[in-house]
C-alpha positions in Angstrom: -6.6 10.1 -32.4 -6.5 6.1 -32.3 -7.5 4.5 -29.5 -6.7 0.3 -29.0 -9.4 -1.1 -27.2 -11.3 1.7 -25.4 -11.4 1.1 -21.6 -14.7 0.3 -19.8 -15.9 1.6 -16.9 -15.8 1.2 -13.5 -19.6 0.9 -11.8 -19.2 2.6 -9.0 -20.9 0.9 -5.6 -23.3 3.3 -3.6 -22.1 3.9 -0.5 -18.5 2.0 -0.8 -15.6 3.7 -0.2 -13.6 1.9 -2.1 -13.7 3.7 -5.7 -12.2 2.6 -8.7 -9.9 5.3 -10.4 -11.0 4.1 -14.2 -11.6 1.5 -16.2 -11.4 -2.5 -16.0 -8.1 -3.6 -18.0 -8.6 -5.3 -21.3 -5.7 -4.4 -23.3 -3.1 -7.2 -24.4 0.5 -6.4 -24.0 1.1 -4.1 -26.8 4.6 -2.0 -26.4 7.4 -2.5 -24.4 9.0 -0.3 -22.0 11.9 1.1 -24.6 8.6 1.9 -27.4 6.8 4.3 -24.8 10.1 6.6 -23.9 9.1 9.1 -26.8 5.4 9.3 -25.8 2.2 7.2 -24.8 1.5 8.0 -28.6 -1.6 6.0 -28.9 -3.1 6.9 -25.5 -3.0 3.3 -24.6 -3.3 2.3 -21.3 -0.4 0.3 -19.6 -0.5 -3.3 -19.9 -0.9 -4.9 -16.9 -1.6 -2.3 -14.4 -3.5 -2.4 -11.5 -6.5 0.4 -11.2 -5.7 2.8 -8.1 -8.2 2.4 -5.3 -8.9 5.4 -3.0 -8.4 3.4 0.4 -9.7 4.9 3.4 -9.4 3.7 7.6 -12.7 3.9 9.4 -14.4 7.3 9.8 -11.9 9.1 7.4 -13.3 11.6 5.2 -12.6 13.1 2.0 -13.0 16.8 1.7 -15.6 18.2 -0.8 -16.3 21.1 -2.8 -19.0 22.3 -0.9 -17.1 22.2 2.6 -14.1 24.0 0.6 -16.6 26.6 -0.5 -18.0 27.2 3.0 -14.7 28.0 4.3 -13.2 29.9 1.3 -15.9 31.6 -0.9 -14.6 33.0 -4.2 -14.7 36.4 -4.3 -12.6 39.0 -6.3 -9.4 38.9 -6.8 -7.1 42.2 -5.3 -3.3 41.8 -6.6 -0.7 43.7 -5.5 2.9 44.1 -7.3 5.7 44.1 -5.2 8.6 43.0 -7.8 9.1 43.3 -11.2 11.7 42.6 -13.4 13.4 45.4 -15.4 16.0 43.4 -16.8 13.8 41.3 -19.1 16.5 39.6 -21.0 15.6 36.7 -22.7 16.1 33.5 -20.8 14.9 29.9 -20.9 14.3 30.1 -16.8 12.0 32.6 -16.0 9.0 32.0 -13.3 6.9 34.4 -11.1 5.6 34.2 -7.4 2.1 34.6 -6.2 1.7 34.8 -2.5 -1.3 35.1 -0.1 -0.9 38.5 1.0 -1.5 37.9 5.1 1.6 35.9 4.3 3.8 38.3 3.5 5.5 39.1 6.4 8.5 41.0 6.8 10.0 37.5 7.9 8.6 35.5 4.8 9.8 38.5 2.6 13.2 38.4 3.8 13.0 34.5 2.9 11.7 35.2 -0.3 14.5 37.6 -1.2 17.2 34.8 -0.1 15.1 32.6 -2.6 15.2 34.8 -5.7 19.3 35.3 -5.0 19.4 31.3 -5.2 17.4 31.4 -8.1 19.2 33.8 -9.7 22.2 31.9 -9.0 20.9 28.9 -11.1 19.7 31.4 -13.7 16.4 31.9 -13.4 14.7 35.5 -13.5 12.0 36.1 -11.2 9.5 38.1 -13.4 6.9 39.6 -10.9 6.5 38.7 -6.9 2.6 39.3 -6.4 0.3 39.3 -3.5 -3.2 38.4 -3.5 -6.1 38.6 -1.3 -9.7 37.0 -2.0 -9.4 36.2 -5.4 -11.2 33.1 -7.9 -9.8 30.9 -10.2 -10.9 32.9 -13.3 -8.9 35.8 -12.4 -5.8 33.8 -11.0 -5.8 31.9 -14.5 -5.3 35.1 -16.2 -2.6 36.4 -13.8 -1.0 33.2 -14.6 -1.4 33.8 -18.6 0.0 37.1 -18.2 3.3 35.7 -16.5 3.2 33.3 -19.6 3.0 36.0 -22.1 5.8 37.5 -20.4 8.0 34.6 -20.8 7.4 32.7 -17.3 8.2 28.7 -17.8 6.4 28.4 -14.4 4.8 30.2 -11.1 4.7 29.5 -7.7 2.3 29.9 -5.1 2.3 30.8 -1.7 0.0 30.3 1.0 -3.9 29.6 0.3 -4.0 30.5 -3.4 -7.8 29.6 -4.5 -8.3 26.6 -5.7 -9.7 25.3 -9.1 -11.9 22.5 -8.8 -12.7 20.0 -11.7 -15.1 17.4 -12.2 -13.9 13.9 -14.4 -16.3 10.8 -14.5 -18.0 12.5 -11.6 -15.3 12.9 -9.3 -15.0 16.6 -8.1 -11.2 17.3 -7.0 -9.0 20.2 -6.9 -7.2 20.2 -10.2 -3.8 22.6 -10.9 -3.6 21.3 -14.6 -6.6 24.3 -14.9 -3.9 26.8 -14.0 -0.7 24.7 -16.1 -2.9 24.8 -19.3 -2.8 28.4 -20.4 -3.8 28.0 -24.0 -6.9 24.9 -23.4 -10.4 25.3 -23.1 -11.6 24.8 -19.9 -15.6 24.8 -19.3 -17.7 25.4 -16.4 -21.1 24.7 -18.2 -23.6 25.2 -15.4 -21.7 27.8 -13.8 -21.1 26.0 -10.5 -17.6 27.0 -9.9 -16.4 23.5 -11.1 -15.0 22.8 -14.3 -16.7 19.6 -16.2 -15.1 19.9 -19.7 -11.5 20.4 -21.0 -10.9 20.8 -24.7 -7.7 22.1 -26.9 -9.0 25.4 -27.8 -7.4 27.4 -29.7 -4.0 25.8 -28.5 -3.9 22.2 -26.8 -4.9 20.7 -23.6 -1.1 19.7 -22.5 0.6 22.4 -19.8 2.6 25.5 -20.9 4.0 25.9 -17.5 4.6 24.5 -14.4 3.0 25.2 -11.0 4.2 24.6 -7.6 2.1 24.7 -4.4 3.6 25.7 -1.0 0.3 25.2 0.5 0.0 24.4 4.3 -2.7 26.2 5.9 -4.9 22.7 6.1 -1.6 21.2 8.3 -1.8 20.9 11.9 1.6 20.7 12.5 2.5 24.1 13.4 1.8 27.4 12.1 0.9 28.1 8.6 3.6 31.2 8.9 6.1 28.9 10.6 5.5 26.0 8.4 6.4 28.3 5.5 9.4 30.1 6.9 11.0 26.7 8.1 10.4 25.3 4.3 12.4 28.3 2.6 15.7 27.5 5.1 15.4 23.9 4.0 15.6 24.5 0.5 18.3 27.3 0.8 20.2 24.8 2.7 19.7 22.3 -0.2 20.2 24.9 -3.0 24.0 26.0 -0.9 24.8 22.0 -0.8 24.1 22.2 3.1 21.2 19.4 2.7 22.3 16.1 1.3 21.6 12.3 1.8 22.9 9.3 0.0 22.6 9.7 -3.7 20.2 6.8 -4.6 16.6 6.0 -5.4 13.8 3.9 -3.6 11.3 2.1 -5.6 8.4 0.7 -3.1 6.2 -0.8 -5.0 3.0 -2.8 -3.4 1.8 -6.0 -4.8 -0.9 -4.8 -7.2 2.1 -3.1 -9.2 5.0 -5.6 -8.9 5.6 -5.5 -12.6 5.3 -2.3 -13.0 8.7 0.0 -14.3 9.4 3.0 -12.3 12.6 4.1 -14.1 14.4 5.7 -11.8 17.2 4.4 -13.1 17.5 7.1 -15.7 18.4 9.2 -12.9 20.6 7.0 -10.5 21.9 4.5 -13.1 22.1 1.2 -10.7 22.2 3.0 -7.6 18.4 2.1 -6.7 16.7 -0.4 -4.4 13.3 -1.9 -5.5 11.0 -3.6 -3.3 7.8 -5.3 -5.2 7.3 -9.1 -3.6 3.7 -8.4 -2.2 4.2 -10.3 1.0 7.1 -8.0 2.4 6.1 -4.1 1.6 4.3 -3.6 4.5 4.4 -0.2 6.4 7.1 -1.2 8.6 9.3 -1.9 6.2 8.7 0.6 4.2 9.7 3.6 7.1 12.5 1.5 7.4 13.8 2.0 4.0 13.0 5.4 4.4 15.1 5.9 7.5 18.3 4.5 5.5 18.0 8.0 3.5 16.8 8.2 -0.2 17.3 10.7 -2.8 14.1 10.1 -4.3 11.4 8.1 -3.6 8.4 6.4 -5.7 5.9 4.6 -3.4 3.1 2.9 -5.2 0.0 2.0 -2.8 -3.7 2.5 -2.5 -4.1 5.2 -0.4 -6.0 8.3 0.3 -5.1 12.1 1.2 -3.9 11.1 5.2 -1.8 7.7 4.2 -0.9 5.0 2.4 -2.2 1.5 3.0 0.4 -1.2 2.3 -1.2 -4.8 1.9 0.5 -8.2 2.5 -0.9 -9.9 -1.0 2.1 -12.5 -2.1 3.1 -12.0 -5.5 5.4 -14.4 -7.4 5.6 -16.7 -4.7 4.6 -20.6 -3.8 2.9 -21.8 -0.7 2.1 -25.2 0.9 -1.3 -25.9 2.6 -1.6 -29.2 4.3 -4.8 -30.9 6.1 -5.0 -34.0 7.9 -8.5 -36.1 6.6 -9.9 -39.2 8.8 -11.9 -41.7 7.3 -13.1 -44.4 9.2 -12.8 -47.2 6.1 -11.0 -47.5 3.3 -12.7 -46.4 0.4 -12.3 -45.0 -3.1 -12.9 -41.7 -3.6 -12.4 -38.1 -5.8 -10.5 -35.4 -5.3 -11.5 -32.1 -6.8 -9.3 -29.2 -6.7 -9.2 -25.7 -8.2 -6.1 -23.5 -7.7 -5.1 -20.3 -8.9 -2.4 -20.1 -10.3 -0.6 -24.0 -10.6 -0.7 -26.8 -8.3 1.0 -29.6 -7.2 -0.8 -32.3 -4.5 0.2 -35.2 -2.6 -2.0 -37.6 -0.8 0.2 -39.4 1.8 2.8 -38.9 0.1 2.4 -39.6 -3.3 2.1 -37.2 -6.0 -1.6 -37.2 -7.6 -1.3 -34.1 -9.5 1.2 -31.4 -11.2 -0.2 -28.6 -13.0 2.2 -25.9 -13.9 0.5 -23.5 -15.0 -0.8 -19.6 -14.5 -4.5 -19.3 -14.9 -7.7 -18.1 -12.9 -9.4 -20.2 -10.3 -12.2 -22.3 -11.2 -14.0 -24.6 -8.4 -13.3 -28.5 -9.1 -11.3 -27.5 -11.9 -9.2 -30.9 -11.8 -10.6 -34.2 -10.8 -8.2 -37.5 -9.5 -9.5 -40.7 -8.5 -7.7 -41.4 -4.8 -8.0 -44.2 -2.2 -8.4 -43.1 1.2 -6.9 -45.3 4.0 -8.7 -46.3 6.9 -7.8 -43.9 9.8 -5.9 -40.8 8.6 -4.7 -39.3 5.5 -2.5 -36.7 4.9 -3.4 -33.9 2.1 -0.3 -31.8 0.7 -1.3 -28.8 -1.9 2.1 -26.7 -3.2 0.2 -23.5 -5.1 1.9 -21.1 -7.3 1.2 -17.6 -7.2 1.9 -14.7 -10.3 0.1 -11.8 -9.0 -3.8 -10.6 -8.2 -6.0 -13.5 -7.0 -4.4 -16.7 -5.0 -6.9 -19.1 -4.1 -7.4 -22.9 -3.5 -10.3 -25.5 -3.4 -10.4 -28.8 -2.3 -13.2 -31.6 -1.5 -13.6 -35.1 -1.2 -16.7 -36.8 -2.6 -17.9 -40.3 -3.5 -17.3 -41.6 -7.2 -20.7 -39.9 -7.6 -19.5 -36.5 -6.5 -21.6 -36.2 -3.0 -19.8 -34.9 -0.1 -18.7 -37.5 2.3 -20.4 -37.0 5.8 -18.2 -39.1 7.9 -15.0 -37.7 6.8 -13.2 -35.3 9.5 -10.6 -33.0 8.9 -8.0 -31.6 11.1 -4.5 -29.3 11.0 -2.8 -30.4 14.0 -0.9 -33.9 13.8 -3.3 -36.4 15.4 -0.2 -38.2 16.7 0.7 -35.5 18.7 -2.8 -34.1 19.7 -6.5 -34.7 20.2 -9.5 -34.7 18.2 -10.2 -30.4 17.4 -13.3 -29.2 17.9 -15.8 -28.7 15.1 -17.0 -25.1 13.8 -20.2 -23.8 14.4 -21.1 -23.7 10.9 -25.0 -23.0 10.8 -26.7 -19.9 12.2 -30.0 -17.6 12.3 -29.1 -14.5 10.8 -30.4 -11.2 11.0 -29.3 -8.0 8.9 -27.6 -6.7 7.4 -28.3 -3.7 9.1 -27.3 -0.3 7.4 -25.7 2.7 9.1 -23.8 5.6 7.8 -20.1 5.7 7.4 -19.3 8.5 10.0 -20.6 5.8 12.9 -18.1 3.2 12.5 -17.0 3.1 16.3 -20.8 2.7 17.0 -22.1 0.1 14.9 -21.6 -2.2 18.2 -23.1 -0.1 20.2 -26.4 0.7 18.3 -29.4 -1.6 19.1 -30.8 -2.5 15.9 -33.1 -5.0 16.7 -35.0 -2.7 19.0 -35.4 -5.2 21.8 -33.1 -6.3 24.5 -30.2 -8.1 22.6 -28.9 -10.0 25.0 -32.2 -12.1 25.5 -33.2 -12.6 22.8 -34.2 -16.2 21.5 -35.3 -15.8 17.7 -36.7 -18.8 15.2 -36.9 -19.0 12.1 -38.9 -16.4 9.9 -39.2 -14.1 13.1 -39.0 -10.4 11.9 -36.8 -8.6 13.8 -35.6 -4.9 13.7 -36.7 -5.0 10.5 -34.9 -7.8 9.5 -36.1 -11.5 9.2 -34.0 -14.1 10.9 -33.1 -17.0 8.2 -30.9 -19.8 8.4 -27.4 -19.7 6.9 -25.1 -22.7 6.5 -21.6 -22.9 5.4 -20.0 -26.0 4.1 -16.7 -24.3 5.9 -15.6 -22.9 9.1 -15.8 -19.5 7.8 -19.3 -17.7 8.4 -19.3 -15.3 5.1 -21.6 -12.7 6.0 -21.1 -11.1 2.7 -22.9 -13.8 1.1 -25.8 -13.3 3.3 -26.1 -9.6 3.4 -25.2 -9.3 -0.6 -21.6 -7.3 0.3 -23.0 -4.4 1.9 -21.0 -2.0 4.1 -21.4 0.3 7.1 -23.1 -1.8 9.7 -23.9 -4.8 11.5 -25.3 -8.4 11.4 -26.3 -10.5 14.1 -25.8 -14.7 14.5 -27.7 -17.0 16.9 -27.6 -20.7 17.9 -28.9 -22.7 20.5 -26.0 -24.8 21.8 -27.4 -27.9 24.0 -25.1 -29.2 26.4 -25.4 -32.9 28.4 -24.0 -31.6 31.4 -22.7 -28.2 32.9 -19.4 -27.7 31.0 -16.7 -25.0 31.6 -14.8 -24.3 28.2 -13.9 -21.6 25.8 -15.3 -20.1 22.7 -13.0 -19.2 19.8 -13.7 -16.8 17.6 -12.3 -14.8 14.8 -13.8 -12.1 13.0 -13.8 -8.8 10.6 -14.2 -6.2 11.8 -15.5 -6.1 15.2 -17.6 -8.8 17.8 -20.3 -8.4 20.5 -21.1 -12.0 22.1 -23.6 -12.7 24.6 -24.2 -16.1 25.9 -27.3 -17.1 28.3 -28.1 -12.8 28.5 -24.6 -12.2 29.7 -22.2 -10.2 27.8 -19.0 -12.2 27.0 -16.9 -10.1 24.4 -16.8 -6.9 23.2 -13.9 -6.0 20.9 -14.9 -2.8 19.1 -12.2 -3.3 16.1 -11.4 -2.4 12.5 -9.2 -5.0 11.2 -9.4 -8.4 9.1 -10.3 -11.3 10.0 -8.0 -13.4 12.1 -9.3 -17.0 13.0 -9.1 -17.7 17.0 -7.9 -14.4 17.6 -10.2 -14.2 20.7 -10.9 -17.0 23.1 -13.0 -16.4 26.0 -13.8 -18.8 29.1 -17.6 -19.7 29.1 -20.0 -21.6 31.2 -22.6 -23.6 29.5 -25.3 -25.1 31.8 -27.0 -28.0 31.4 -29.7 -28.2 28.7 -30.5 -24.9 26.2 -27.6 -22.4 26.1 -28.5 -19.5 23.5 -25.4 -17.6 22.1 -25.9 -14.1 19.7 -23.0 -13.2 18.2 -23.1 -9.2 16.3 -20.2 -8.3 14.1 -19.5 -5.0 12.8 -18.4 -4.1 9.4 -16.6 -0.6 7.5 -15.8 -1.9 4.1 -14.2 -5.1 2.6 -14.8 -8.8 3.9 -17.7 -9.6 6.8 -17.6 -12.8 8.6 -16.6 -14.7 11.5 -16.2 -18.0 13.2 -16.8 -19.9 16.6 -16.1 -23.3 18.2 -16.6 -24.2 21.5 -13.2 -26.1 22.8 -11.1 -26.8 25.5 -8.0 -24.8 26.2 -6.2 -26.2 23.7 -8.5 -26.4 21.1 -9.5 -30.1 21.5 -13.6 -31.0 21.3 -16.1 -30.8 24.1 -18.1 -33.9 23.9 -21.8 -33.6 24.7 -22.6 -30.7 22.7 -25.0 -30.3 19.8 -26.3 -27.0 17.8 -29.9 -25.8 16.4 -29.6 -25.0 13.6 -27.5 -28.1 12.9 -24.6 -28.1 10.7 -24.4 -29.3 6.9 -22.1 -31.9 6.3 -18.5 -30.3 5.3 -18.1 -30.0 1.8 -14.9 -27.9 0.8 -11.9 -27.8 3.1 -11.6 -24.5 4.9 -8.9 -25.9 7.6 -5.6 -26.0 6.9 -2.0 -25.4 8.4 -0.1 -22.8 5.6 3.7 -22.9 5.3 5.0 -19.7 3.3 5.1 -17.5 1.2 8.2 -18.5 -0.8 9.3 -15.8 -3.3 10.4 -16.9 -6.6 10.2 -14.6 -9.3 11.9 -16.9 -11.8 8.4 -18.7 -13.2 10.0 -21.8 -14.8 11.4 -22.7 -11.6 8.8 -21.5 -9.0 6.9 -24.7 -9.0 9.8 -27.2 -9.4 12.0 -25.9 -6.7 11.5 -27.5 -3.5 11.2 -25.4 -0.7 10.8 -27.4 2.2 13.0 -30.5 2.4 11.4 -33.8 1.8 8.2 -32.0 0.9 6.0 -34.8 -0.1 6.6 -36.5 3.3 6.0 -33.6 5.6 3.2 -34.3 8.7 3.2 -31.0 10.2 1.7 -29.5 13.3 0.8 -26.1 14.3 3.8 -23.7 14.9 6.4 -26.3 13.7 9.5 -24.8 12.4 10.0 -25.2 8.6 12.2 -23.6 6.3 11.7 -19.7 6.1 9.3 -19.8 9.0 6.5 -21.8 10.5 3.4 -24.1 9.8 0.2 -21.4 10.6 -3.3 -22.1 11.2 -5.5 -21.0 8.5 -9.6 -21.1 8.6 -11.8 -19.6 6.3 -14.4 -20.2 3.4 -13.7 -23.5 1.5 -14.8 -22.3 -1.9 -12.4 -21.2 -2.6 -9.7 -20.4 0.2 -8.3 -17.3 -0.1 -4.6 -17.7 0.6 -4.0 -13.9 -0.5 -6.3 -13.2 2.0 -4.8 -15.2 4.9 -1.4 -13.5 4.6 -2.8 -10.2 3.6 -3.5 -8.2 6.8 -2.2 -4.9 5.9 -1.0 -1.9 7.8 -1.1 2.1 7.6 1.4 4.8 7.0 -0.3 8.3 8.0 0.4 11.7 7.8 1.1 11.5 11.6 3.6 8.5 11.1 5.7 10.6 8.5 5.8 13.8 11.1 6.8 11.4 13.9 9.5 9.4 11.6 11.0 12.7 10.1 12.7 10.3 7.3 15.5 11.4 5.8 14.0 11.9 1.9 14.4 14.6 -0.4 12.1 14.0 -3.3 9.1 11.9 -3.5 6.5 10.7 -6.4 3.7 9.4 -4.6 1.7 6.6 -6.9 -1.5 6.6 -5.1 -5.3 8.4 -4.9 -5.6 11.3 -2.7 -2.4 12.4 -1.0 -2.3 15.5 -2.8 -5.7 16.7 -1.7 -3.9 19.5 -0.3 -7.5 21.1 1.4 -7.8 18.3 3.2 -6.6 18.3 6.7 -2.7 17.1 7.3 -3.0 15.8 3.7 0.2 13.2 3.2 1.9 14.9 0.6 2.5 18.1 2.9 3.3 16.5 5.5 6.0 15.2 4.0 7.7 18.3 3.0 6.4 20.6 5.9 7.9 20.4 9.5 10.2 17.6 8.1 14.0 18.2 8.5 14.5 16.9 4.4 11.4 16.5 2.5 11.4 19.2 -1.0 8.7 17.7 -3.3 6.4 15.8 -3.2 4.3 14.8 -6.6 0.8 13.7 -6.0 -2.7 13.4 -6.9 -5.7 15.3 -5.2 -7.7 12.2 -6.6 -8.0 8.8 -7.8 -5.2 7.9 -10.2 -1.8 9.3 -10.5 1.3 9.1 -12.7 2.2 6.5 -15.5 4.9 6.3 -17.9 7.4 7.3 -15.5 10.3 7.0 -18.1 8.7 10.5 -19.8 9.2 12.1 -16.3 12.3 10.6 -14.8 14.7 11.0 -18.6 13.8 14.9 -17.9 14.9 14.7 -14.5 18.2 12.7 -15.3 19.1 15.6 -18.2 19.3 18.1 -15.5 15.8 19.7 -16.0 13.7 20.7 -12.8 11.2 19.0 -10.9 8.5 21.6 -12.5 10.6 21.1 -16.2 10.0 17.6 -15.9 6.4 17.6 -14.7 5.6 19.9 -17.5 7.5 17.4 -19.9 5.8 14.1 -18.6 2.0 15.8 -18.7 2.9 16.8 -22.6 4.0 13.8 -23.4 0.5 11.9 -22.4 -1.5 14.7 -24.2 -4.0 15.2 -25.7 -5.8 13.3 -23.1 -8.7 10.6 -23.9 -11.5 9.9 -21.0 -9.0 7.4 -18.9 -6.2 10.0 -18.5 -8.1 12.4 -17.4 -9.4 10.4 -14.8 -5.7 9.0 -14.1 -3.7 12.5 -14.7 -5.8 15.8 -13.8 -5.6 15.3 -10.1 -1.4 15.2 -10.2 0.0 18.7 -8.1 3.7 19.6 -7.3 3.8 20.7 -3.7 6.9 22.4 -3.0 9.5 24.3 -5.0 9.3 23.0 -8.5 12.7 24.8 -9.8 15.0 22.4 -7.5 16.8 19.6 -9.6 17.5 16.5 -8.4 21.5 17.5 -8.0 22.0 21.3 -7.1 25.6 21.6 -6.9 27.0 23.1 -9.6 30.0 21.1 -9.7 30.1 17.3 -9.8 32.0 16.6 -6.2 32.3 12.9 -5.3 31.1 12.2 -1.6 31.0 9.0 0.3 30.7 7.8 3.6 31.2 4.3 5.5 27.7 3.6 6.7 28.7 0.0 8.5 30.1 0.0 10.9 29.4 3.2 12.8 29.7 3.9 16.4 27.9 0.6 18.2 28.7 -2.7 19.2 28.3 -5.2 16.7 27.7 -9.0 16.8 27.0 -11.5 13.9 27.5 -8.6 11.4 24.3 -6.6 13.1 24.8 -3.2 15.1 23.3 -4.6 18.6 23.9 -1.7 20.6 25.0 2.2 20.4 28.6 2.5 21.6 31.5 5.6 21.5 33.3 3.7 18.8 33.0 0.8 16.2 33.3 -2.3 18.3 33.0 -5.8 16.7 33.1 -9.4 17.3 33.2 -11.6 14.2 33.2 -10.7 10.7 31.4 -7.5 9.8 30.8 -6.1 6.5 31.6 -2.8 5.4 29.3 -0.4 3.4 29.3 3.0 2.0 26.7 5.3 1.0 27.3 7.6 -2.0 26.5 11.1 -1.2 27.7 12.2 -4.6 28.1 10.1 -7.3 30.1 13.0 -8.9 30.6 11.8 -12.6 29.7 8.6 -12.1 31.1 5.6 -9.8 33.5 3.5 -11.6 35.2 1.5 -8.5 35.5 1.3 -4.7 38.6 0.5 -3.1 38.7 -1.0 0.5 42.1 -1.3 2.4 42.4 -2.7 5.9 45.7 -1.8 8.0 46.8 0.0 4.3 46.5 -3.5 2.7 44.1 -3.6 -0.6 41.5 -5.8 -0.3 38.9 -5.6 -2.8 38.1 -3.3 -6.4 34.4 -3.4 -6.3 33.0 -1.8 -9.6 29.6 -3.1 -9.0 26.6 -1.6 -6.8 26.2 -2.2 -3.8 29.6 -1.4 -3.0 30.9 -3.4 0.3 33.2 -5.6 1.5 32.6 -8.3 3.8 35.9 -8.3 6.8 36.2 -11.8 8.0 39.1 -13.6 9.5 41.1 -13.3 12.9 41.7 -10.0 14.6 42.5 -8.8 18.3 42.7 -5.1 18.8 42.1 -1.9 16.6 41.9 -1.9 12.7 42.5 0.8 10.1 39.6 0.5 7.2 40.3 3.2 4.4 37.4 3.3 1.3 38.5 5.3 -1.7 36.0 6.1 -4.4 36.7 6.8 -8.1 34.6 8.7 -10.5 34.8 8.2 -14.5 37.0 10.8 -14.6 39.3 9.6 -12.0 38.3 11.8 -9.4 38.9 10.3 -5.9 37.5 10.8 -2.4 38.8 9.1 0.7 37.0 8.0 3.9 39.3 6.1 6.9 37.8 4.7 10.1 39.3 2.8 13.0 37.4 0.0 14.5 38.1 -2.4 17.1 37.2 -5.9 16.4 37.7 -9.2 17.9 37.5 -12.4 15.9 
């Protein structure tokens, strides 16, 4: 086997939940999409694909093999046969069912009889229906082999059928490939019931048959039997044509994989929607798109067994960053810039740098001789972004590259606001105080110092709580506690400053932090925000009283995983400077700029035009203030580390879709492929893959992974679906086109499981039956082409777009004709099929839509609306 550039292993950091799935990417673009349609012939990792990460919220855990064994100890398998096919006439579609004995009640037996009838109508032969009590993977594997030898192309596990666990690169996980590959060699070398090795043996490493699981015992949405019964009712509705949604696919791709091909066009042709602009792929937007009704959804997002996490990292975009710089004299200086990717810079409206490049950030990469005017100067940077890191650094120096101590930086336009308060940039720091990952919500309430936290007045070098108080100084507003604490996770850090005031002062303390904060001033608790979340500057504004003389401020910051830090400043209620304050430790000179006004991001997938496009009118002359309206949004305050300033981090305030969310939303979607880590770990409570299909009105099948990793080379799967093969057959085709498996492929693929009925095909109807629905306008009040309220009839004020949903494309849509009051207005032959109805009207209008497929079959939908324009 030839492997081009074997992937490097990623060292997994102890205590870190962010688990890198497989490898660091080191491959050049080797093959085009069209060339891997036959198979991944050289087992090459796809170019430009980001590794998947297991992403967990605080206190969430992943179930272990030991936990599973304690509640599901392996035992001798007791099989009971309830059905055996008498007529074993050769058929290419034979399957067998294995059901947990306690679930084989009269009600479920009736549902299975109905299910068998539906399968026989589709050409399947049910070879055997057996129940099992107890059990272990080895004996169940032998049962599966027997079914395969008798002609089965697949088996269906119903209930809590014992799980086989595998160990790949020290990741231990449920592995149904163990059952699917009946002729490979699986080895448990140390007899611990975990299979560490997989080889071809007497056969090969690919699967011979599909395995589908109806596993509901770990779900809390209802009792297991009810969940299974409801699921059988749902697939019966689907098989008989009584459960349908619009015929279309959704590719919802979070920022790390914005350029990855999903290939749902192999099934739906042009009837697909794709969302891959990183800043717009959010939890809410994902749910909104599910609610539109989708036949098949592929979602790509960092996840765990109980939820998806959607970031807001911009891709294929441009952002503007602006700052005001005060110099007490006119002076020659140098401006040192670094950016990822390209950058255009203006100083006082003059273009001083233009680099339309795609490269990583390098500190002080560009050095420009500039002249700073006496008084206020305007620096504007325009930074482009393709993917991955998105960073900017900027600093002014003298001609010998020394920082200039008398420069001041301000975000708001000084013509409209006073002098902004400076940030406290030097602190005494104590920590990091390590704790356990399952105690996140207790970090702020735990006294790690073992003295009265509120009353401390530490000095440099003092030992407290086993840690030494040390000075940490930042040249930027953001106090980077990761830098101080060596990127430690799960715990807390203390910070202290002494504030000297020349008189009694009433003011405000503005703070931003990641994750939570507890603060005391002069022994009094003034902030307690036990939160989990990203840094947001100035998000807490607290009224405080400073006494004349010394004041003591203690801040405690909690940390789950990821970034750890904060910012703090004392100011007036509108953010202006308080005179008469000094701090100990004293702050260093500002080096790199960490305070900006940000506008954007502006999406543009055309690399050639991205930087040259002017997104803001007269961009070089802008003189913004916070919250000022600008094309596409407002100027927003951005405070952070200056070297570099993390533009992606400023935007990337992500959110979650949990299993509970899916249950609440009950999305009208039939099939899911989850390019995500962990949602197929069906042994975990309320696992996400099961929550999509059980106790929901529409969900039928979910393909997901029980570990880090997922499916790649989607075309090898979707092509089979498009050819009319079942989900299970297409799953087997995909696996075999990837086999034999190298180590990185085992790491990516071996956790894949099929949850639901594997015999289902994407379009279950026996005949092509063209069907459409007018999706807009519906019963409701419309204004400005938007549905505002529900109403008993369509009532439109102004213009409106007539839209249709394709429920069934028949033999493929050829064209859609739109009539208003029996007059032909438009023949549309391109998706999406819609007509913008405008012009004057007063009263009722009759809308008629006629869809025609490639074989000239037609279907008509009609709707009367009341329109006033």
